[in-house]
C-alpha positions in Angstrom: 1.0 -21.8 45.5 -1.0 -18.8 46.7 2.1 -16.8 46.4 2.8 -17.5 42.8 -1.3 -16.6 42.0 -0.5 -12.9 44.1 2.5 -12.7 42.2 0.6 -13.2 38.9 -1.6 -10.9 40.0 0.7 -7.7 40.8 2.4 -8.3 37.6 -0.7 -7.9 35.6 -1.6 -4.7 37.9 1.3 -3.0 37.2 1.2 -3.7 33.2 -1.9 -2.7 33.2 -1.4 0.6 35.1 1.5 1.1 32.8 -0.3 0.6 30.2 -3.1 3.2 30.9 -0.5 5.9 32.1 1.4 5.8 28.7 -1.9 5.7 26.6 -2.4 9.1 28.9 0.5 10.2 27.9 0.6 9.7 24.4 -3.3 11.9 24.1 -2.0 14.6 26.4 0.9 14.6 23.5 -1.2 14.5 21.2 -3.3 18.0 22.5 -0.1 19.6 23.5 1.0 19.3 19.6 -2.0 20.2 18.6 -2.2 22.9 20.9 -5.6 21.4 21.5 -8.2 22.7 24.5 -8.0 21.2 27.0 -11.2 18.2 27.1 -12.7 15.7 29.2 -10.2 13.1 30.4 -6.1 13.2 30.4 -3.7 10.8 31.6 -4.8 9.9 35.1 -8.3 9.6 33.8 -7.2 6.7 31.1 -4.9 5.4 34.1 -8.3 4.9 36.2 -10.4 3.7 33.5 -8.2 0.8 32.7 -7.6 0.2 36.4 -11.7 -0.2 37.1 -11.7 -2.4 33.9 -9.0 -4.5 35.9 -10.9 -4.5 39.0 -14.5 -5.0 37.9 -13.3 -7.7 34.9 -11.8 -9.3 38.0 -15.1 -9.4 40.1 -17.7 -10.2 37.5 -18.7 -10.1 34.3 -22.3 -8.5 34.8 -20.3 -5.7 36.5 -17.8 -5.3 34.4 -20.4 -4.0 31.5 -22.4 -2.1 33.7 -19.4 0.0 34.5 -18.8 0.2 31.1 -22.3 1.3 30.4 -22.1 4.0 32.5 -18.8 4.7 31.5 -20.1 4.9 27.9 -23.3 7.2 29.0 -20.9 9.6 30.1 -19.6 10.2 27.3 -22.2 10.4 25.4 -23.7 13.4 27.6 -20.1 14.6 27.1 -20.1 13.8 23.3 -23.4 16.0 22.8 -22.2 19.3 24.8 -18.5 18.4 22.3 -20.8 18.4 19.3 -22.6 21.6 20.1 -19.3 23.5 19.7 -18.7 22.0 16.6 -16.4 19.4 17.2 -17.0 15.6 16.2 -14.3 13.7 17.1 -14.7 10.3 19.1 -11.0 9.3 19.4 -11.2 10.2 23.0 -14.0 7.4 23.8 -12.7 5.0 21.2 -8.8 5.0 23.1 -10.8 4.5 26.4 -12.9 1.5 25.4 -10.1 0.0 24.5 -8.1 0.9 27.8 -11.0 0.0 29.8 -10.9 -3.7 28.0 -7.3 -4.0 28.5 -8.3 -5.9 32.5 -10.5 -8.1 30.4 -7.8 -9.2 28.0 -5.3 -10.0 30.5 -8.5 -11.9 32.6 -9.6 -13.6 29.6 -6.5 -13.9 27.4 -3.2 -13.5 28.1 -0.5 -11.2 29.3 0.9 -11.1 26.3 -1.6 -10.0 24.4 -2.5 -7.0 25.8 0.9 -5.7 25.3 -0.1 -6.8 21.5 -3.0 -4.4 21.9 -1.2 -1.5 23.6 1.5 -1.1 20.5 -1.3 -1.0 18.3 -3.4 1.3 20.0 0.0 3.2 20.4 0.9 3.0 16.9 -2.7 4.0 15.8 -2.5 7.2 18.0 0.6 8.1 16.8 -0.2 7.8 13.1 -2.3 10.4 12.7 0.3 12.6 12.9 1.9 10.6 9.8 -1.2 10.5 7.9 -1.6 14.4 7.6 2.7 14.2 6.0 1.1 11.4 4.2 -2.2 13.0 2.6 -0.4 16.1 2.3 2.0 14.0 -0.7 -0.6 12.0 -2.1 -3.2 12.5 -4.1 -6.5 11.7 -2.5 -7.5 10.8 -5.7 -4.5 8.5 -6.7 -5.1 6.7 -3.1 -8.8 5.6 -3.7 -7.8 4.3 -7.0 -5.2 2.3 -5.8 -7.5 1.0 -2.8 -10.2 0.1 -5.2 -7.6 -1.7 -7.1 -6.4 -3.7 -4.6 -9.6 -5.1 -3.4 -10.5 -5.9 -7.1 -7.2 -8.2 -6.7 -7.4 -9.2 -3.6 -11.3 -9.9 -3.3 -12.3 -10.5 -6.9 -9.3 -12.4 -8.1 -9.3 -15.3 -6.0 -13.1 -16.4 -6.8 -12.6 -15.6 -11.0 -13.4 -18.7 -13.2 -9.9 -20.5 -14.2 -11.7 -22.0 -17.1 -11.2 -20.7 -20.5 -14.0 -17.9 -21.8 -14.7 -19.7 -25.0 -13.0 -21.8 -27.8 -11.7 -19.2 -29.3 -10.7 -16.9 -26.3 -8.0 -19.5 -24.8 -7.5 -17.5 -22.1 -9.1 -17.6 -18.3 -10.8 -14.7 -16.5 -8.5 -15.0 -14.0 -5.6 -15.1 -16.3 -6.6 -11.4 -17.7 -7.4 -10.3 -14.3 -3.8 -11.4 -13.1 -2.2 -10.2 -16.2 -3.4 -6.5 -15.2 -2.5 -6.5 -12.0 1.2 -7.4 -12.6 1.3 -5.2 -15.2 -0.4 -2.8 -13.2 2.1 -3.3 -10.2 5.4 -2.8 -12.9 4.0 0.3 -14.1 2.9 1.5 -10.8 6.5 1.0 -9.1 8.0 3.1 -11.8 5.1 5.9 -11.2 5.9 6.1 -7.7 9.6 6.1 -7.8 8.9 8.8 -11.1 6.5 11.0 -9.1 7.4 11.0 -5.1 10.9 9.6 -4.5 13.2 11.1 -7.6 11.2 14.8 -7.6 14.6 16.7 -8.8 15.0 14.3 -11.4 17.3 14.4 -14.6 16.9 13.2 -18.0 18.6 9.6 -16.8 16.7 9.6 -14.2 13.4 9.9 -16.2 14.2 7.5 -19.1 15.3 4.5 -16.6 12.4 5.2 -14.2 10.0 6.0 -17.1 11.0 3.0 -18.6 9.4 0.9 -16.1 6.2 2.6 -16.8 5.9 2.7 -20.6 8.8 3.4 -22.8 6.7 4.5 -25.7 5.2 7.3 -23.4 8.2 8.4 -21.8 10.2 8.5 -25.6 6.8 11.0 -26.4 7.4 12.7 -23.3 11.4 13.2 -23.6 11.0 14.4 -27.9 8.4 16.8 -26.4 11.1 18.3 -24.1 13.9 18.3 -26.8 12.2 20.1 -29.3 13.6 23.3 -27.6 16.6 21.9 -28.7 18.9 22.2 -26.1 21.3 18.9 -24.5 20.9 16.9 -27.6 23.2 13.8 -26.1 21.8 13.7 -23.2 18.2 13.4 -24.6 19.2 10.7 -26.7 20.6 9.4 -23.7 17.7 8.6 -21.6 15.6 8.0 -24.8 17.8 5.0 -25.2 17.9 4.1 -21.7 14.1 4.2 -21.5 14.1 1.1 -23.6 16.8 -1.5 -22.4 14.7 -0.8 -19.4 11.5 -1.9 -22.1 13.8 -5.0 -22.4 13.9 -5.8 -18.6 10.8 -5.4 -17.9 9.5 -7.3 -20.6 12.1 -10.3 -18.7 10.4 -9.7 -15.4 6.7 -10.3 -16.7 7.6 -12.9 -18.7 9.5 -15.0 -15.4 6.1 -13.8 -13.7 4.2 -15.5 -16.4 5.8 -18.5 -18.0 9.2 -19.0 -17.4 10.1 -21.3 -20.3 9.3 -18.4 -22.5 11.0 -16.4 -20.3 14.1 -18.6 -20.3 14.5 -18.1 -23.9 14.2 -14.6 -23.5 17.1 -13.7 -21.3 19.8 -14.1 -23.8 18.5 -12.3 -26.9 17.2 -9.6 -24.1 20.2 -9.7 -22.4 22.6 -9.0 -25.3 19.9 -6.0 -27.0 20.0 -4.1 -23.1 24.1 -4.3 -22.8 23.7 -2.9 -26.7 21.3 -0.1 -25.0 23.7 0.6 -22.3 26.2 0.7 -24.1 25.0 3.9 -26.3 23.5 5.5 -23.2 26.9 5.8 -21.8 28.5 6.3 -24.8 25.9 9.5 -25.9 25.4 10.8 -22.2 29.2 10.8 -22.1 29.6 12.9 -25.5 26.9 14.9 -23.2 29.6 15.6 -20.6 31.9 16.7 -23.5 30.2 19.1 -24.7 28.4 20.3 -21.5 25.0 19.4 -21.9 22.9 20.1 -18.8 21.1 17.3 -16.5 18.5 19.6 -15.4 14.3 18.1 -15.9 11.2 20.0 -15.8 8.2 18.5 -14.4 6.2 16.4 -16.4 2.7 15.1 -16.3 2.0 11.9 -14.9 -1.0 9.7 -15.1 -1.6 7.2 -12.5 -1.2 4.0 -14.3 -4.0 2.3 -11.7 -7.0 3.6 -12.8 -9.5 1.5 -13.3 -10.8 3.0 -17.0 -7.0 1.9 -17.8 -7.3 -1.7 -16.2 -10.3 -2.5 -17.6 -9.1 -1.3 -21.9 -5.7 -3.4 -21.0 -8.1 -6.2 -19.7 -10.5 -5.8 -22.7 -7.3 -5.4 -25.1 -5.7 -8.7 -23.6 -9.1 -10.5 -24.3 -8.8 -9.1 -27.9 -5.0 -10.2 -28.8 -6.2 -13.5 -27.2 -8.7 -13.8 -29.8 -6.6 -12.5 -32.9 -3.8 -14.6 -31.8 -6.1 -18.2 -31.7 -7.4 -17.2 -35.1 -4.2 -16.3 -36.6 -2.4 -19.5 -35.3 -5.7 -21.9 -36.7 -5.8 -19.8 -40.2 -1.9 -18.9 -40.8 0.2 -21.3 -38.3 4.0 -19.8 -37.5 4.1 -17.7 -40.0 1.1 -15.5 -39.8 2.2 -15.2 -35.5 5.1 -13.6 -36.6 3.3 -10.9 -39.3 0.7 -10.5 -36.5 3.6 -9.6 -33.9 5.4 -7.2 -36.2 2.0 -5.2 -36.5 1.2 -5.6 -32.7 4.5 -3.7 -31.7 3.0 -0.7 -33.4 0.7 -0.3 -30.8 0.8 -1.3 -27.0 2.6 -4.2 -26.7 1.9 -5.1 -23.4 -1.6 -7.3 -23.9 -0.4 -8.8 -26.5 2.8 -10.4 -24.5 0.9 -11.2 -21.8 -1.6 -13.1 -24.2 1.2 -15.4 -25.3 2.7 -15.8 -21.7 -0.2 -16.6 -20.6 -3.1 -18.6 -22.9 -2.4 -21.9 -24.1 -1.0 -21.6 -27.9 -0.1 -24.5 -29.5 3.1 -23.1 -29.8 6.5 -23.9 -28.1 8.2 -21.7 -26.1 10.9 -20.7 -28.9 8.4 -19.6 -31.0 6.5 -17.7 -28.3 9.9 -15.8 -27.5 10.5 -14.8 -30.7 6.6 -13.6 -31.6 7.7 -11.5 -28.3 11.2 -10.0 -29.7 9.5 -9.5 -33.1 7.1 -6.9 -31.4 9.8 -5.4 -29.1 11.6 -4.8 -32.6 8.5 -3.4 -34.4 7.4 -1.0 -31.3 11.5 0.3 -31.2 10.5 1.7 -34.5 7.4 3.1 -33.4 9.5 4.7 -31.0 12.0 6.1 -33.3 9.4 7.5 -35.5 7.8 9.2 -32.4 11.6 10.3 -31.0 11.8 12.4 -34.3 7.9 13.4 -35.0 7.2 15.0 -31.7 10.7 16.9 -31.7 11.9 17.3 -35.5 15.6 18.4 -34.0 18.4 16.8 -34.1 17.8 15.3 -31.0 15.4 13.8 -32.4 16.8 12.4 -35.7 19.8 11.0 -33.7 17.6 9.0 -31.4 15.3 8.2 -33.8 18.7 6.8 -35.5 19.3 4.7 -32.7 16.0 3.5 -31.9 15.9 2.5 -35.7 19.3 1.3 -35.4 18.1 -1.4 -31.8 14.5 -2.6 -33.8 16.7 -3.9 -36.6 18.8 -5.7 -33.8 15.9 -6.7 -32.1 14.9 -8.6 -34.8 18.0 -10.2 -35.6 18.2 -11.0 -31.6 15.4 -13.8 -33.0 18.2 -16.0 -34.7 19.9 -16.5 -30.7 16.8 -17.9 -29.3 
């Protein structure tokens, strides 16, 4: 039994020394890479601190604490002198403190817990180099905006009331903000891919990724670029494929909120996606024959996670839920169809989410038809934009295809 105890302590000591030694090596590697001036402590210093912590943790807790205070005072004096030279980093003190705690971790817990802490420490030490590269890619304001929305989603969303806001607003605050989170999630994926992954992107890629983000905004961007009059067939294919992605995006959002309504949309939207992709292929093949290029200039991308955008969407969501509730009460299903058509000439996402999330007294079939009508009239709006912002042959062809898709979308309610 004594032999087993000695063997266990020997293993602990070896692991402690190896952990301290490797942490010291990581600090030294960081200094070499940064070409930083020599500071107090290196491989041996960290290893000794780790060993001292283990020994005192074995002897007595009071001695362990006293030794830590002595080490902390020593580093405090060093830090005071460091401030005089215009430096303020405390990473060495934090790493040394964690290294000193290795011994107490082994004594109080288990050696496997120490290994987990050690891996986390090494990861954090090496993370600094990765973060520096990260900040050169991502704008600081974008990171801050994403953090705020994650906080509002992860912290506030679970505690929001789940009762209806009012008798004339048949939706809860929880569902309103959940809708904001879901739509922002889909938009942000397209935004990130469009801005960072596909930097050297062709127009068709712009159409695909922009369709995930916003097919209407993408249509306007492509129409403005098409004003030059070049590559007309390529612009048409890019514009049409953005609308194809709109159908897929609406289907995915529908499944996230109401599977029964989404099931009704699969067939009609599936047919429309096929028609859109077929048109995209035909125009893209035509562009290849006439020698259209496939380069795309940079366009200004707007972060969809801006808080002002999120709160505006939430307001529109509540407004659409109230309007839909009123129209259904006063005019029934025909009124809902007319409202759907009108809404298509605005941002359709708040309306679609209000249909999916609210407790309206409509069947899944009626709700699906309302979403399809809104998508159809939105295509008509995009057709107007396609020509108005380009006034070229490309814009005219895009408008023609989008108008045809708009009427095809209206007819798709027959197969719901």
